[in-house]
C-alpha beads as a LAMMPS data file, in Angstrom:
LAMMPS data file: protein, C-alpha beads

270 atoms
269 bonds

1 atom types
1 bond types

-500.0 500.0 xlo xhi
-500.0 500.0 ylo yhi
-500.0 500.0 zlo zhi

Masses

1 110.0

Atoms # bond

1 1 1 6.372 -0.873 3.782
2 1 1 5.508 2.566 5.340
3 1 1 2.617 0.373 6.359
4 1 1 4.337 -2.763 8.229
5 1 1 6.950 0.481 9.627
6 1 1 2.756 2.415 10.984
7 1 1 1.589 -1.359 11.761
8 1 1 4.565 -1.524 14.107
9 1 1 5.004 1.887 16.024
10 1 1 0.698 2.104 16.419
11 1 1 1.194 -1.691 19.124
12 1 1 0.862 -1.261 22.520
13 1 1 2.325 -4.025 24.732
14 1 1 5.090 -5.981 23.925
15 1 1 6.376 -7.780 20.067
16 1 1 9.310 -9.587 19.302
17 1 1 12.032 -8.090 17.027
18 1 1 13.311 -10.742 15.792
19 1 1 9.707 -12.159 14.216
20 1 1 9.189 -8.684 13.506
21 1 1 12.478 -8.947 11.517
22 1 1 10.812 -12.583 9.740
23 1 1 7.499 -10.986 8.898
24 1 1 9.887 -8.273 6.606
25 1 1 10.970 -11.081 4.379
26 1 1 8.470 -12.909 4.856
27 1 1 6.099 -9.997 3.743
28 1 1 8.499 -7.651 1.195
29 1 1 11.058 -10.031 -0.294
30 1 1 8.314 -13.478 -0.570
31 1 1 4.632 -11.791 -0.683
32 1 1 4.948 -8.897 -2.323
33 1 1 7.445 -9.573 -5.385
34 1 1 4.860 -12.115 -6.218
35 1 1 2.101 -9.698 -5.954
36 1 1 3.517 -8.148 -8.711
37 1 1 4.919 -10.715 -11.084
38 1 1 1.806 -12.252 -11.514
39 1 1 -0.061 -8.889 -12.182
40 1 1 2.734 -7.888 -14.175
41 1 1 2.390 -12.019 -16.163
42 1 1 -1.567 -11.395 -16.391
43 1 1 -1.443 -7.615 -17.856
44 1 1 1.985 -7.506 -20.051
45 1 1 2.486 -4.178 -19.892
46 1 1 3.602 -2.940 -22.462
47 1 1 4.161 0.969 -21.335
48 1 1 5.774 1.737 -18.063
49 1 1 4.834 0.073 -14.996
50 1 1 5.513 0.349 -11.004
51 1 1 9.461 0.830 -11.237
52 1 1 9.527 -0.127 -14.450
53 1 1 9.651 2.802 -17.573
54 1 1 10.434 0.195 -20.636
55 1 1 8.964 -3.545 -18.551
56 1 1 10.504 -6.565 -20.666
57 1 1 8.260 -9.043 -22.014
58 1 1 7.062 -11.757 -19.314
59 1 1 7.647 -15.040 -20.498
60 1 1 6.233 -18.823 -18.506
61 1 1 9.439 -18.467 -15.989
62 1 1 7.491 -15.782 -13.916
63 1 1 4.539 -17.081 -12.985
64 1 1 6.647 -20.502 -12.435
65 1 1 8.868 -17.681 -9.739
66 1 1 5.132 -16.713 -8.551
67 1 1 4.200 -19.456 -7.312
68 1 1 8.020 -20.685 -5.727
69 1 1 7.815 -17.150 -4.216
70 1 1 4.355 -18.027 -2.983
71 1 1 4.745 -21.277 -1.062
72 1 1 7.642 -19.359 0.570
73 1 1 6.344 -17.111 1.250
74 1 1 3.524 -19.221 2.727
75 1 1 6.218 -21.703 4.528
76 1 1 7.881 -18.925 6.320
77 1 1 5.073 -17.196 7.884
78 1 1 3.581 -20.944 9.242
79 1 1 7.094 -20.358 11.219
80 1 1 6.469 -17.057 13.098
81 1 1 2.772 -18.338 12.745
82 1 1 0.368 -19.929 11.539
83 1 1 -2.558 -17.190 11.657
84 1 1 -0.539 -15.244 9.936
85 1 1 0.236 -17.376 7.852
86 1 1 -3.214 -17.902 7.068
87 1 1 -3.337 -14.161 6.695
88 1 1 -0.521 -14.000 3.570
89 1 1 -2.124 -16.893 2.229
90 1 1 -5.020 -15.344 2.582
91 1 1 -3.695 -11.999 0.618
92 1 1 -1.354 -13.873 -2.417
93 1 1 -4.815 -15.518 -3.899
94 1 1 -6.939 -11.564 -3.186
95 1 1 -4.048 -10.012 -4.732
96 1 1 -4.715 -12.755 -8.039
97 1 1 -7.559 -12.466 -7.903
98 1 1 -7.135 -8.936 -8.915
99 1 1 -5.381 -10.114 -11.606
100 1 1 -6.471 -13.038 -13.157
101 1 1 -7.999 -13.168 -16.322
102 1 1 -11.012 -15.416 -15.239
103 1 1 -12.389 -12.849 -12.356
104 1 1 -10.186 -9.658 -12.772
105 1 1 -11.326 -7.193 -9.922
106 1 1 -9.467 -4.686 -12.097
107 1 1 -11.419 -5.144 -14.897
108 1 1 -14.301 -2.948 -11.930
109 1 1 -13.333 0.777 -10.368
110 1 1 -15.765 0.385 -7.671
111 1 1 -14.985 -3.165 -6.183
112 1 1 -10.820 -3.008 -7.269
113 1 1 -9.855 0.246 -5.177
114 1 1 -12.353 -1.456 -2.515
115 1 1 -10.145 -4.616 -2.831
116 1 1 -6.802 -2.892 -2.686
117 1 1 -7.033 0.040 -0.215
118 1 1 -8.762 -2.865 2.497
119 1 1 -6.580 -5.442 1.308
120 1 1 -3.072 -3.919 1.011
121 1 1 -4.153 -0.609 4.291
122 1 1 -5.949 -2.006 7.171
123 1 1 -5.478 -5.374 6.051
124 1 1 -1.520 -5.594 5.991
125 1 1 -1.392 -3.743 9.021
126 1 1 -3.141 -5.940 11.183
127 1 1 -1.080 -8.595 9.488
128 1 1 1.844 -7.367 9.826
129 1 1 0.891 -7.258 14.243
130 1 1 -0.214 -10.235 13.690
131 1 1 3.132 -11.190 12.195
132 1 1 4.858 -9.652 15.329
133 1 1 3.182 -11.840 17.783
134 1 1 0.684 -9.031 19.036
135 1 1 -1.900 -10.603 21.061
136 1 1 -5.698 -10.080 20.626
137 1 1 -6.691 -6.819 22.778
138 1 1 -4.146 -5.029 21.472
139 1 1 -5.399 -5.947 18.323
140 1 1 -9.037 -4.931 18.681
141 1 1 -7.783 -1.422 20.992
142 1 1 -10.449 1.317 19.408
143 1 1 -7.582 3.485 18.592
144 1 1 -4.974 0.599 16.828
145 1 1 -7.583 -0.582 14.850
146 1 1 -8.838 3.849 14.083
147 1 1 -4.743 4.074 12.992
148 1 1 -5.800 0.659 10.846
149 1 1 -8.887 2.377 9.898
150 1 1 -6.293 5.423 8.567
151 1 1 -4.005 3.376 6.475
152 1 1 -6.324 2.511 4.108
153 1 1 -7.414 5.459 3.654
154 1 1 -4.521 6.913 3.706
155 1 1 -3.948 3.891 0.885
156 1 1 -7.557 5.133 -0.673
157 1 1 -5.674 8.589 -0.848
158 1 1 -2.355 7.310 -2.823
159 1 1 -3.394 4.359 -5.178
160 1 1 -5.860 6.343 -8.292
161 1 1 -2.260 8.209 -8.483
162 1 1 -0.176 5.640 -9.332
163 1 1 -3.506 5.153 -11.613
164 1 1 -3.582 8.338 -13.553
165 1 1 -0.562 7.636 -16.718
166 1 1 -1.753 4.475 -17.387
167 1 1 -5.106 5.325 -18.803
168 1 1 -4.804 4.874 -22.271
169 1 1 -3.590 1.755 -21.563
170 1 1 -5.919 0.330 -18.828
171 1 1 -9.025 1.518 -21.719
172 1 1 -7.336 -0.634 -24.178
173 1 1 -6.967 -3.515 -21.895
174 1 1 -10.625 -2.786 -20.886
175 1 1 -9.973 -2.399 -17.741
176 1 1 -12.366 0.896 -15.992
177 1 1 -9.778 1.691 -13.024
178 1 1 -10.949 4.750 -10.852
179 1 1 -8.724 6.854 -12.009
180 1 1 -9.931 6.263 -15.189
181 1 1 -13.189 7.004 -14.271
182 1 1 -12.760 10.021 -12.295
183 1 1 -10.432 11.512 -14.836
184 1 1 -7.037 13.188 -14.385
185 1 1 -8.812 16.358 -12.529
186 1 1 -10.977 14.514 -10.463
187 1 1 -8.294 11.894 -9.753
188 1 1 -5.981 14.983 -8.282
189 1 1 -8.982 16.224 -6.082
190 1 1 -9.725 12.253 -4.956
191 1 1 -6.188 12.361 -3.415
192 1 1 -6.390 15.013 -2.031
193 1 1 -9.717 14.756 0.225
194 1 1 -9.194 10.923 1.051
195 1 1 -5.205 11.980 2.205
196 1 1 -7.094 14.490 4.239
197 1 1 -9.527 12.275 6.056
198 1 1 -7.062 10.348 7.078
199 1 1 -4.141 12.380 8.504
200 1 1 -7.984 14.229 10.471
201 1 1 -8.487 10.673 11.759
202 1 1 -4.930 10.191 12.113
203 1 1 -4.760 12.994 14.522
204 1 1 -7.803 12.147 16.398
205 1 1 -5.621 8.626 17.282
206 1 1 -2.687 9.805 18.579
207 1 1 -5.074 12.954 20.323
208 1 1 -6.743 10.511 22.599
209 1 1 -3.595 7.851 22.762
210 1 1 -2.056 11.546 24.634
211 1 1 0.829 10.781 22.322
212 1 1 1.006 14.476 20.412
213 1 1 4.713 14.386 20.191
214 1 1 4.197 11.287 16.994
215 1 1 1.424 13.642 15.735
216 1 1 4.115 15.738 15.503
217 1 1 7.120 13.904 14.003
218 1 1 4.291 12.443 11.252
219 1 1 3.493 16.289 10.271
220 1 1 6.918 17.339 10.153
221 1 1 8.052 13.920 8.569
222 1 1 5.850 14.667 5.587
223 1 1 6.374 18.295 5.688
224 1 1 7.516 16.623 1.452
225 1 1 5.242 14.562 0.229
226 1 1 2.267 17.535 0.849
227 1 1 4.634 20.197 -1.109
228 1 1 5.513 18.198 -3.316
229 1 1 2.213 17.109 -3.994
230 1 1 0.912 19.880 -4.212
231 1 1 3.466 21.348 -6.563
232 1 1 2.119 18.592 -8.894
233 1 1 -1.100 18.856 -8.418
234 1 1 -0.382 22.849 -9.613
235 1 1 1.798 21.673 -12.231
236 1 1 -1.195 18.987 -13.496
237 1 1 -4.374 21.910 -12.835
238 1 1 -2.227 23.177 -15.931
239 1 1 -1.048 20.560 -18.207
240 1 1 -2.418 17.434 -17.739
241 1 1 0.343 15.678 -19.682
242 1 1 2.576 16.478 -16.264
243 1 1 0.566 13.077 -14.641
244 1 1 3.207 11.335 -15.800
245 1 1 5.553 8.213 -15.528
246 1 1 8.032 10.548 -13.927
247 1 1 6.285 12.966 -11.054
248 1 1 4.261 9.493 -10.270
249 1 1 7.568 6.929 -9.479
250 1 1 8.728 10.083 -7.247
251 1 1 5.536 10.801 -5.041
252 1 1 5.734 6.594 -4.790
253 1 1 9.765 7.253 -3.676
254 1 1 9.609 9.730 -0.843
255 1 1 5.608 9.498 -0.045
256 1 1 7.521 5.857 1.094
257 1 1 10.568 7.419 2.164
258 1 1 8.930 10.063 4.211
259 1 1 6.517 8.038 5.713
260 1 1 8.463 5.373 7.024
261 1 1 10.916 7.805 8.063
262 1 1 8.088 9.165 10.545
263 1 1 6.694 5.654 11.721
264 1 1 10.435 4.396 12.376
265 1 1 11.552 7.853 14.034
266 1 1 8.081 7.016 16.654
267 1 1 9.206 2.796 16.828
268 1 1 12.934 4.936 18.316
269 1 1 10.919 7.456 20.455
270 1 1 9.375 5.154 22.714

Bonds

1 1 1 2
2 1 2 3
3 1 3 4
4 1 4 5
5 1 5 6
6 1 6 7
7 1 7 8
8 1 8 9
9 1 9 10
10 1 10 11
11 1 11 12
12 1 12 13
13 1 13 14
14 1 14 15
15 1 15 16
16 1 16 17
17 1 17 18
18 1 18 19
19 1 19 20
20 1 20 21
21 1 21 22
22 1 22 23
23 1 23 24
24 1 24 25
25 1 25 26
26 1 26 27
27 1 27 28
28 1 28 29
29 1 29 30
30 1 30 31
31 1 31 32
32 1 32 33
33 1 33 34
34 1 34 35
35 1 35 36
36 1 36 37
37 1 37 38
38 1 38 39
39 1 39 40
40 1 40 41
41 1 41 42
42 1 42 43
43 1 43 44
44 1 44 45
45 1 45 46
46 1 46 47
47 1 47 48
48 1 48 49
49 1 49 50
50 1 50 51
51 1 51 52
52 1 52 53
53 1 53 54
54 1 54 55
55 1 55 56
56 1 56 57
57 1 57 58
58 1 58 59
59 1 59 60
60 1 60 61
61 1 61 62
62 1 62 63
63 1 63 64
64 1 64 65
65 1 65 66
66 1 66 67
67 1 67 68
68 1 68 69
69 1 69 70
70 1 70 71
71 1 71 72
72 1 72 73
73 1 73 74
74 1 74 75
75 1 75 76
76 1 76 77
77 1 77 78
78 1 78 79
79 1 79 80
80 1 80 81
81 1 81 82
82 1 82 83
83 1 83 84
84 1 84 85
85 1 85 86
86 1 86 87
87 1 87 88
88 1 88 89
89 1 89 90
90 1 90 91
91 1 91 92
92 1 92 93
93 1 93 94
94 1 94 95
95 1 95 96
96 1 96 97
97 1 97 98
98 1 98 99
99 1 99 100
100 1 100 101
101 1 101 102
102 1 102 103
103 1 103 104
104 1 104 105
105 1 105 106
106 1 106 107
107 1 107 108
108 1 108 109
109 1 109 110
110 1 110 111
111 1 111 112
112 1 112 113
113 1 113 114
114 1 114 115
115 1 115 116
116 1 116 117
117 1 117 118
118 1 118 119
119 1 119 120
120 1 120 121
121 1 121 122
122 1 122 123
123 1 123 124
124 1 124 125
125 1 125 126
126 1 126 127
127 1 127 128
128 1 128 129
129 1 129 130
130 1 130 131
131 1 131 132
132 1 132 133
133 1 133 134
134 1 134 135
135 1 135 136
136 1 136 137
137 1 137 138
138 1 138 139
139 1 139 140
140 1 140 141
141 1 141 142
142 1 142 143
143 1 143 144
144 1 144 145
145 1 145 146
146 1 146 147
147 1 147 148
148 1 148 149
149 1 149 150
150 1 150 151
151 1 151 152
152 1 152 153
153 1 153 154
154 1 154 155
155 1 155 156
156 1 156 157
157 1 157 158
158 1 158 159
159 1 159 160
160 1 160 161
161 1 161 162
162 1 162 163
163 1 163 164
164 1 164 165
165 1 165 166
166 1 166 167
167 1 167 168
168 1 168 169
169 1 169 170
170 1 170 171
171 1 171 172
172 1 172 173
173 1 173 174
174 1 174 175
175 1 175 176
176 1 176 177
177 1 177 178
178 1 178 179
179 1 179 180
180 1 180 181
181 1 181 182
182 1 182 183
183 1 183 184
184 1 184 185
185 1 185 186
186 1 186 187
187 1 187 188
188 1 188 189
189 1 189 190
190 1 190 191
191 1 191 192
192 1 192 193
193 1 193 194
194 1 194 195
195 1 195 196
196 1 196 197
197 1 197 198
198 1 198 199
199 1 199 200
200 1 200 201
201 1 201 202
202 1 202 203
203 1 203 204
204 1 204 205
205 1 205 206
206 1 206 207
207 1 207 208
208 1 208 209
209 1 209 210
210 1 210 211
211 1 211 212
212 1 212 213
213 1 213 214
214 1 214 215
215 1 215 216
216 1 216 217
217 1 217 218
218 1 218 219
219 1 219 220
220 1 220 221
221 1 221 222
222 1 222 223
223 1 223 224
224 1 224 225
225 1 225 226
226 1 226 227
227 1 227 228
228 1 228 229
229 1 229 230
230 1 230 231
231 1 231 232
232 1 232 233
233 1 233 234
234 1 234 235
235 1 235 236
236 1 236 237
237 1 237 238
238 1 238 239
239 1 239 240
240 1 240 241
241 1 241 242
242 1 242 243
243 1 243 244
244 1 244 245
245 1 245 246
246 1 246 247
247 1 247 248
248 1 248 249
249 1 249 250
250 1 250 251
251 1 251 252
252 1 252 253
253 1 253 254
254 1 254 255
255 1 255 256
256 1 256 257
257 1 257 258
258 1 258 259
259 1 259 260
260 1 260 261
261 1 261 262
262 1 262 263
263 1 263 264
264 1 264 265
265 1 265 266
266 1 266 267
267 1 267 268
268 1 268 269
269 1 269 270
């Protein structure tokens, strides 16, 4: 959701609020659940995953629901615009390649990370803007593309953190994730570097846009995220057992809430 609000807050020029509502429904109520459901079906997780500490066993009905949501997502996107529908279809296909046992990009740490941070970052950022009716000059404006890169850098920092408590299960399944390769401490170091690079690129983009107020909003809103991440990293450095499900979910929830708050505030200020 923060990427959705980020994409809207970055747009210069007119866009449709009603179409934004439609994009929100297509992505958050249809496309994302379908993607997560498909991943769950092929992973068949027994340990904690996503927001579920004890996930239920998957059934064939889950896959049927995934296909239904896929169809509704593309059909709903087509009501907004055909280019948006095409981008949603690409997103859904890539998410299936990530999980499907015949391809399973998830097995390859660098390739899977690259796919995730691009498609859940910059691709989703620009897809949101296409969905609300942004024109090509708006999409390709240099600072808009720089902010799209920022969204990918933020994903690059946060994505390995979502894997940090799953090392044993991923190794057992043969999924050599980036976090597994980096190790627990290495994951936190990598995340800190990527998030710092994203924040620096964001500051550069807002400076080029002469939007120092937006930068100030971002810094204030994300202060709790920095504090929580620093505290968590300190705990993990002294006890790797702190890299668990509860800490990961708390980090996800706080960062999503703070980032969404920052970008919604920018929207309202505009």
